[in-house]
Structure formats: structure tokens, C-alpha cells
N, CA, C and O of each residue as an XYZ file, in Angstrom:
528
protein
N       2.151     36.175    -33.006
C       2.403     35.180    -31.973
C       1.349     35.321    -30.875
O       1.065     36.438    -30.444
N       0.775     34.236    -30.421
C      -0.286     34.254    -29.408
C       0.313     34.402    -28.013
O       1.397     33.887    -27.738
N      -0.407     35.118    -27.125
C       0.092     35.375    -25.771
C       0.146     34.135    -24.890
O       0.806     34.168    -23.852
N      -0.531     33.023    -25.264
C      -0.518     31.818    -24.441
C       0.898     31.272    -24.302
O       1.178     30.488    -23.396
N       1.787     31.684    -25.197
C       3.157     31.219    -25.138
C       3.968     31.975    -24.097
O       5.073     31.559    -23.748
N       3.423     33.090    -23.596
C       4.148     33.898    -22.627
C       3.803     33.481    -21.219
O       2.694     33.027    -20.936
N       4.760     33.640    -20.353
C       4.558     33.316    -18.943
C       4.339     34.588    -18.147
O       4.742     35.675    -18.562
N       3.706     34.442    -17.018
C       3.417     35.555    -16.123
C       4.723     36.225    -15.701
O       5.701     35.551    -15.376
N       4.726     37.553    -15.709
C       5.934     38.313    -15.353
C       6.039     38.584    -13.849
O       7.049     39.115    -13.387
N       5.015     38.227    -13.090
C       5.022     38.506    -11.646
C       5.990     37.587    -10.913
O       6.387     36.534    -11.414
N       6.352     38.015     -9.724
C       7.260     37.233     -8.878
C       6.493     36.672     -7.688
O       5.565     37.297     -7.174
N       6.895     35.495     -7.270
C       6.293     34.886     -6.079
C       6.915     35.504     -4.838
O       7.844     36.307     -4.931
N       6.398     35.124     -3.678
C       6.925     35.671     -2.410
C       8.396     35.340     -2.221
O       9.133     36.111     -1.606
N       8.831     34.193     -2.749
C      10.234     33.800     -2.581
C      11.145     34.421     -3.650
O      12.344     34.143     -3.676
N      10.575     35.269     -4.540
C      11.381     35.958     -5.538
C      11.443     35.264     -6.889
O      11.895     35.863     -7.864
N      11.003     34.022     -6.968
C      11.025     33.311     -8.252
C       9.879     33.792     -9.136
O       8.844     34.241     -8.643
N      10.077     33.691    -10.444
C       9.036     34.075    -11.394
C       7.869     33.100    -11.283
O       8.070     31.917    -11.007
N       6.652     33.590    -11.496
C       5.428     32.800    -11.356
C       5.448     31.570    -12.249
O       5.307     30.456    -11.744
N       5.616     31.725    -13.534
C       5.689     30.580    -14.428
C       4.354     30.134    -14.997
O       4.337     29.297    -15.901
N       3.230     30.656    -14.509
C       1.930     30.308    -15.068
C       1.748     31.008    -16.410
O       2.407     32.012    -16.680
N       0.861     30.487    -17.249
C       0.584     31.132    -18.536
C      -0.060     32.487    -18.302
O      -0.971     32.633    -17.487
N       0.434     33.475    -19.036
C      -0.157     34.817    -18.966
C      -1.497     34.801    -19.691
O      -1.723     33.999    -20.597
N      -2.371     35.694    -19.275
C      -3.656     35.841    -19.954
C      -3.421     36.401    -21.348
O      -2.435     37.094    -21.596
N      -4.326     36.095    -22.236
C      -4.213     36.589    -23.607
C      -4.187     38.118    -23.615
O      -5.083     38.766    -23.074
N      -3.154     38.684    -24.234
C      -3.030     40.139    -24.339
C      -2.495     40.801    -23.085
O      -2.452     42.030    -23.024
N      -2.085     40.036    -22.079
C      -1.581     40.605    -20.824
C      -0.250     39.959    -20.458
O       0.163     38.968    -21.060
N       0.409     40.538    -19.464
C       1.699     40.011    -19.028
C       1.601     39.235    -17.721
O       2.609     38.757    -17.200
N       0.373     39.108    -17.186
C       0.189     38.418    -15.904
C      -0.862     37.320    -16.025
O      -1.745     37.361    -16.882
N      -0.735     36.339    -15.135
C      -1.740     35.286    -15.057
C      -2.945     35.801    -14.271
O      -2.901     36.896    -13.710
N      -4.000     35.024    -14.231
C      -5.230     35.430    -13.539
C      -4.980     35.653    -12.041
O      -5.655     36.471    -11.415
N      -4.017     34.932    -11.473
C      -3.779     35.034    -10.033
C      -3.026     36.304     -9.637
O      -3.159     36.782     -8.511
N      -2.230     36.852    -10.573
C      -1.458     38.055    -10.259
C      -2.038     39.330    -10.850
O      -1.553     40.418    -10.540
N      -3.056     39.230    -11.686
C      -3.681     40.394    -12.299
C      -4.605     41.052    -11.270
O      -5.606     40.455    -10.875
N      -4.281     42.284    -10.828
C      -5.101     42.928     -9.798
C      -6.548     43.158    -10.240
O      -7.444     43.224     -9.399
N      -6.784     43.282    -11.547
C      -8.163     43.484    -12.016
C      -8.973     42.191    -11.995
O     -10.195     42.222    -12.139
N      -8.306     41.064    -11.816
C      -8.996     39.765    -11.781
C      -8.806     39.071    -10.440
O      -8.928     37.848    -10.370
N      -8.515     39.803     -9.383
C      -8.233     39.233     -8.058
C      -9.377     38.347     -7.571
O      -9.136     37.276     -7.013
N     -10.612     38.780     -7.776
C     -11.763     37.989     -7.319
C     -11.823     36.657     -8.058
O     -12.140     35.632     -7.455
N     -11.521     36.658     -9.366
C     -11.523     35.418    -10.141
C     -10.432     34.470     -9.646
O     -10.644     33.261     -9.554
N      -9.264     35.030     -9.327
C      -8.164     34.215     -8.810
C      -8.515     33.582     -7.476
O      -8.226     32.408     -7.243
N      -9.141     34.364     -6.594
C      -9.556     33.824     -5.286
C     -10.569     32.709     -5.461
O     -10.499     31.682     -4.786
N     -11.514     32.917     -6.374
C     -12.547     31.913     -6.625
C     -11.902     30.629     -7.178
O     -12.272     29.527     -6.774
N     -10.950     30.774     -8.090
C     -10.270     29.609     -8.671
C      -9.487     28.846     -7.603
O      -9.506     27.616     -7.572
N      -8.794     29.588     -6.723
C      -8.052     28.932     -5.637
C      -8.998     28.178     -4.711
O      -8.725     27.048     -4.308
N     -10.119     28.826     -4.378
C     -11.090     28.209     -3.480
C     -11.653     26.930     -4.106
O     -11.762     25.905     -3.434
N     -12.008     26.991     -5.380
C     -12.550     25.817     -6.064
C     -11.503     24.707     -6.138
O     -11.840     23.531     -5.999
N     -10.249     25.063     -6.353
C      -9.186     24.069     -6.365
C      -9.046     23.397     -5.016
O      -8.862     22.183     -4.932
N      -9.135     24.195     -3.956
C      -9.044     23.639     -2.606
C     -10.232     22.771     -2.268
O     -10.089     21.744     -1.604
N     -11.409     23.178     -2.723
C     -12.618     22.390     -2.447
C     -12.524     21.037     -3.135
O     -12.829     20.011     -2.526
N     -12.106     21.022     -4.390
C     -12.059     19.751     -5.105
C     -10.969     18.853     -4.541
O     -11.106     17.630     -4.581
N      -9.893     19.425     -4.019
C      -8.827     18.608     -3.436
C      -9.203     18.091     -2.062
O      -8.720     17.038     -1.647
N     -10.062     18.819     -1.344
C     -10.351     18.425      0.025
C     -11.541     17.477      0.125
O     -11.925     17.075      1.223
N     -12.127     17.118     -1.025
C     -13.211     16.140     -1.010
C     -12.672     14.818     -0.491
O     -11.628     14.350     -0.945
N     -13.369     14.223      0.445
C     -12.896     12.954      0.987
C     -13.195     11.830      0.010
O     -14.222     11.835     -0.669
N     -12.295     10.881     -0.051
C     -12.464      9.739     -0.931
C     -13.518      8.800     -0.365
O     -13.619      8.618      0.848
N     -14.300      8.207     -1.256
C     -15.301      7.219     -0.826
C     -14.564      5.923     -0.536
O     -14.069      5.262     -1.449
N     -14.496      5.572      0.709
C     -13.807      4.347      1.117
C     -14.757      3.505      1.952
O     -15.824      3.957      2.365
N     -14.346      2.286      2.186
C     -15.170      1.393      2.990
C     -15.162      1.833      4.444
O     -14.190      2.435      4.900
N     -16.220      1.545      5.174
C     -16.244      1.898      6.592
C     -15.213      1.073      7.361
O     -14.849     -0.021      6.928
N     -14.740      1.586      8.497
C     -13.700      0.881      9.264
C     -14.133     -0.506      9.734
O     -13.285     -1.371      9.958
N     -15.444     -0.732      9.888
C     -15.888     -2.036     10.374
C     -16.142     -3.035      9.241
O     -16.674     -4.117      9.489
N     -15.770     -2.691      8.004
C     -15.930     -3.625      6.890
C     -15.031     -4.835      7.126
O     -13.876     -4.702      7.531
N     -15.577     -5.999      6.867
C     -14.827     -7.233      7.089
C     -13.732     -7.394      6.047
O     -13.901     -7.017      4.888
N     -12.606     -7.958      6.473
C     -11.507     -8.238      5.555
C     -11.844     -9.462      4.717
O     -12.482    -10.399      5.199
N     -11.413     -9.448      3.464
C     -11.535    -10.633      2.614
C     -10.325    -11.515      2.863
O      -9.232    -10.994      3.082
N     -10.479    -12.837      2.837
C      -9.350    -13.716      3.164
C      -8.199    -13.645      2.154
O      -7.037    -13.640      2.559
N      -8.492    -13.589      0.864
C      -7.472    -13.458     -0.188
C      -6.407    -14.562     -0.121
O      -5.213    -14.289     -0.245
N      -6.847    -15.795      0.073
C      -5.917    -16.926      0.161
C      -5.693    -17.612     -1.179
O      -4.732    -18.364     -1.339
N      -6.583    -17.356     -2.151
C      -6.456    -18.014     -3.455
C      -7.023    -17.100     -4.537
O      -7.541    -16.019     -4.255
N      -6.912    -17.563     -5.782
C      -7.348    -16.729     -6.901
C      -8.857    -16.479     -6.865
O      -9.317    -15.421     -7.296
N      -9.626    -17.437     -6.357
C     -11.080    -17.228     -6.262
C     -11.392    -16.102     -5.276
O     -12.267    -15.278     -5.543
N     -10.683    -16.055     -4.130
C     -10.885    -14.976     -3.162
C     -10.553    -13.617     -3.783
O     -11.271    -12.640     -3.575
N      -9.463    -13.564     -4.544
C      -9.048    -12.310     -5.179
C     -10.086    -11.900     -6.230
O     -10.416    -10.720     -6.350
N     -10.598    -12.874     -6.989
C     -11.639    -12.579     -7.988
C     -12.893    -12.032     -7.315
O     -13.524    -11.109     -7.830
N     -13.249    -12.588     -6.184
C     -14.417    -12.107     -5.445
C     -14.203    -10.664     -4.992
O     -15.097     -9.829     -5.126
N     -13.018    -10.372     -4.458
C     -12.699     -9.008     -4.029
C     -12.803     -8.033     -5.200
O     -13.389     -6.959     -5.065
N     -12.240     -8.404     -6.340
C     -12.281     -7.518     -7.504
C     -13.715     -7.287     -7.973
O     -14.083     -6.168     -8.329
N     -14.524     -8.347     -7.974
C     -15.927     -8.200     -8.378
C     -16.663     -7.265     -7.416
O     -17.429     -6.404     -7.849
N     -16.431     -7.435     -6.110
C     -17.062     -6.552     -5.117
C     -16.618     -5.108     -5.325
O     -17.437     -4.190     -5.282
N     -15.327     -4.909     -5.550
C     -14.789     -3.563     -5.739
C     -15.381     -2.900     -6.978
O     -15.734     -1.721     -6.948
N     -15.487     -3.654     -8.056
C     -16.070     -3.113     -9.285
C     -17.494     -2.634     -9.022
O     -17.874     -1.537     -9.429
N     -18.273     -3.465     -8.339
C     -19.663     -3.095     -8.062
C     -19.755     -1.916     -7.097
O     -20.660     -1.091     -7.223
N     -18.838     -1.822     -6.137
C     -18.838     -0.692     -5.207
C     -18.506      0.604     -5.939
O     -19.079      1.649     -5.631
N     -17.594      0.552     -6.897
C     -17.288      1.742     -7.702
C     -18.526      2.137     -8.500
O     -18.878      3.315     -8.561
N     -19.176      1.171     -9.101
C     -20.366      1.458     -9.909
C     -21.478      2.091     -9.076
O     -22.236      2.920     -9.579
N     -21.576      1.700     -7.800
C     -22.609      2.264     -6.923
C     -22.149      3.556     -6.249
O     -22.938      4.182     -5.540
N     -20.905      3.971     -6.448
C     -20.394      5.181     -5.822
C     -19.985      4.973     -4.373
O     -19.829      5.943     -3.631
N     -19.811      3.733     -3.962
C     -19.428      3.422     -2.581
C     -17.912      3.364     -2.389
O     -17.425      3.377     -1.259
N     -17.181      3.301     -3.480
C     -15.727      3.194     -3.411
C     -15.124      4.138     -4.435
O     -15.498      4.117     -5.608
N     -14.190      4.965     -3.990
C     -13.520      5.915     -4.869
C     -12.750      5.142     -5.951
O     -12.063      4.172     -5.632
N     -12.850      5.546     -7.202
C     -12.113      4.848     -8.263
C     -10.611      4.789     -8.028
O      -9.956      3.833     -8.445
N     -10.060      5.797     -7.368
C      -8.616      5.758     -7.080
C      -8.295      4.647     -6.097
O      -7.265      3.983     -6.219
N      -9.176      4.441     -5.121
C      -8.979      3.342     -4.171
C      -9.116      2.018     -4.908
O      -8.340      1.089     -4.682
N     -10.109      1.935     -5.793
C     -10.310      0.714     -6.566
C      -9.102      0.419     -7.454
O      -8.722     -0.740     -7.617
N      -8.495      1.463     -8.030
C      -7.283      1.259     -8.831
C      -6.170      0.672     -7.975
O      -5.440     -0.212     -8.425
N      -6.036      1.156     -6.746
C      -5.027      0.611     -5.843
C      -5.323     -0.844     -5.514
O      -4.425     -1.685     -5.493
N      -6.597     -1.129     -5.257
C      -6.998     -2.515     -4.966
C      -6.654     -3.402     -6.161
O      -6.105     -4.490     -5.989
N      -6.974     -2.940     -7.372
C      -6.676     -3.719     -8.567
C      -5.189     -3.967     -8.730
O      -4.770     -5.077     -9.058
N      -4.397     -2.942     -8.503
C      -2.939     -3.089     -8.626
C      -2.411     -4.080     -7.584
O      -1.635     -4.978     -7.911
N      -2.831     -3.914     -6.347
C      -2.369     -4.820     -5.291
C      -2.873     -6.244     -5.528
O      -2.164     -7.208     -5.240
N      -4.090     -6.379     -6.049
C      -4.625     -7.714     -6.360
C      -3.782     -8.385     -7.436
O      -3.549     -9.592     -7.382
N      -3.328     -7.610     -8.407
C      -2.471     -8.155     -9.459
C      -1.164     -8.685     -8.875
O      -0.703     -9.763     -9.251
N      -0.574     -7.931     -7.964
C       0.657     -8.378     -7.305
C       0.390     -9.637     -6.488
O       1.172    -10.587     -6.517
N      -0.728     -9.631     -5.755
C      -1.085    -10.791     -4.937
C      -1.320    -12.024     -5.801
O      -0.888    -13.117     -5.437
N      -1.997    -11.868     -6.942
C      -2.213    -13.005     -7.838
C      -0.887    -13.593     -8.313
O      -0.732    -14.812     -8.394
N       0.058    -12.727     -8.621
C       1.387    -13.212     -9.013
C       2.046    -14.004     -7.901
O       2.653    -15.046     -8.146
N       1.925    -13.504     -6.671
C       2.517    -14.213     -5.526
C       1.802    -15.540     -5.286
O       2.447    -16.545     -4.986
N       0.479    -15.550     -5.417
C      -0.282    -16.786     -5.224
C       0.084    -17.832     -6.273
O       0.106    -19.025     -5.973
N       0.364    -17.406     -7.475
C       0.757    -18.330     -8.529
C       2.209    -18.778     -8.374
O       2.558    -19.898     -8.747
N       3.042    -17.918     -7.832
C       4.461    -18.222     -7.663
C       4.685    -19.303     -6.615
O       5.554    -20.158     -6.787
N       3.913    -19.278     -5.530
C       4.092    -20.255     -4.443
C       4.005    -21.698     -4.907
O       4.935    -22.465     -4.662
N       2.915    -22.102     -5.573
C       2.822    -23.482     -6.054
C       3.914    -23.850     -7.056
O       4.378    -24.990     -7.071
N       4.329    -22.897     -7.893
C       5.410    -23.177     -8.841
C       6.717    -23.477     -8.109
O       7.457    -24.385     -8.488
N       6.991    -22.711     -7.066
C       8.212    -22.940     -6.286
C       8.158    -24.292     -5.587
O       9.162    -25.000     -5.507
N       6.965    -24.650     -5.076
C       6.817    -25.955     -4.423
C       7.047    -27.092     -5.419
O       7.737    -28.063     -5.106
N       6.464    -26.972     -6.629
C       6.658    -27.995     -7.656
C       8.119    -28.116     -8.036
O       8.642    -29.221     -8.179
N       8.779    -26.980     -8.200
C      10.195    -26.986     -8.560
C      11.026    -27.649     -7.472
O      11.934    -28.426     -7.767
N      10.721    -27.349     -6.223
C      11.459    -27.965     -5.112
C      11.257    -29.481     -5.109
O      12.206    -30.234     -4.889
N      10.002    -29.935     -5.358
C       9.746    -31.381     -5.404
C      10.493    -32.033     -6.561
O      11.055    -33.117     -6.405
N      10.501    -31.378     -7.719
C      11.220    -31.919     -8.874
C      12.729    -31.994     -8.611
O      13.382    -32.979     -8.954
N      13.271    -30.931     -7.994
C      14.696    -30.942     -7.672
C      15.022    -32.050     -6.684
O      16.043    -32.725     -6.819
N      14.161    -32.241     -5.693
C      14.378    -33.313     -4.715
C      14.292    -34.677     -5.385
O      15.080    -35.572     -5.078
N      13.332    -34.840     -6.305
C      13.193    -36.111     -7.009
C      14.408    -36.382     -7.885
O      14.887    -37.515     -7.948
N      14.913    -35.348     -8.565
C      16.119    -35.513     -9.380
C      17.324    -35.846     -8.518
O      18.143    -36.688     -8.887
N      17.434    -35.196     -7.390
C      18.543    -35.468     -6.474
C      18.477    -36.892     -5.975
O      19.492    -37.587     -5.941
N      17.286    -37.340     -5.584
C      17.096    -38.719     -5.129
C      17.374    -39.719     -6.244
O      17.980    -40.762     -6.001
N      16.943    -39.416     -7.452
C      17.198    -40.294     -8.585
C      18.677    -40.384     -8.877
O      19.176    -41.449     -9.239
N      19.382    -39.280     -8.725
C      20.827    -39.279     -8.966
C      21.592    -40.062     -7.924
O      22.582    -40.713     -8.260
N      21.170    -40.026     -6.668
C      21.874    -40.751     -5.616
C      21.541    -42.236     -5.637
O      22.362    -43.052     -5.218
N      20.361    -42.606     -6.114
C      20.022    -44.042     -6.174
C      20.674    -44.724     -7.372
O      20.828    -45.945     -7.373
N      21.056    -43.966     -8.380
C      21.712    -44.547     -9.559
C      23.179    -44.840     -9.282
O      23.770    -45.680     -9.961
N      23.763    -44.197     -8.340
C      25.207    -44.374     -8.081
C      25.514    -45.595     -7.283
O      26.679    -45.866     -6.993
């Protein structure tokens, strides 16, 4: 049986078991193994560095797009795609923009449908009252 299936036997400060995978042939993970303390510190530092990288976002003075119709939304998406390609916009931000644009497109399409339905209902109501 391979040691990767075993969990670290060390306890955390709060008394709970670590739960990380133990190193091959050992009972502790890299973070709790005293012979690998420097490696654990380096791994923690690298994890913190990669998490603390700031996302590439637009500057605060970037102009807002109007987003009043599907053409405006298409323009925004095209700009966002190109900004991601140039490294000017973090892909995670672009994913959020894409998701929100999808919701906005649905709302933009829903409005005219509701207006048409209201006009049809009014026309049917008027037709029904004029027939009586």
C-alpha cells in the first residue's frame, strides 16, 4: 500500500488532526516534518505570494460602457476579450464580466417580450369588449 493514502499524524494548534497527505514513507506532511521545515516555509511563502498577486483590472478612470442594447453588450465583450489577450484584464474579472453580460442580455431580451405581450393582452381585451 502506498503512503499517499495516509494522512499526516500531526495535530494543529486547535488540537485537530492535520489532514494533509503524509510524505511517502513518513507519517507527517511536509509542513509538520521537522527535517523539511525550510521546504514547508518556502511552500507557504510561495502560496502567499501567488494569492497576494493583484488582479489586472481596469483603471478607476476607465469610462463606463452604456450597455443599453445587445450591440453595446457585444462591444463590451469584444473589448474584454482583447484586454484579456493583451494582459490588461484578469481572466477571472473577464469571466465575471461575461457572466454578468449573459444575465444582462437576458434582461434586455425580456423587456421587449414583456412589452409585446402587454400590447397583445391589451389588444385582446379591447377586441373582447368591442365584440360585446
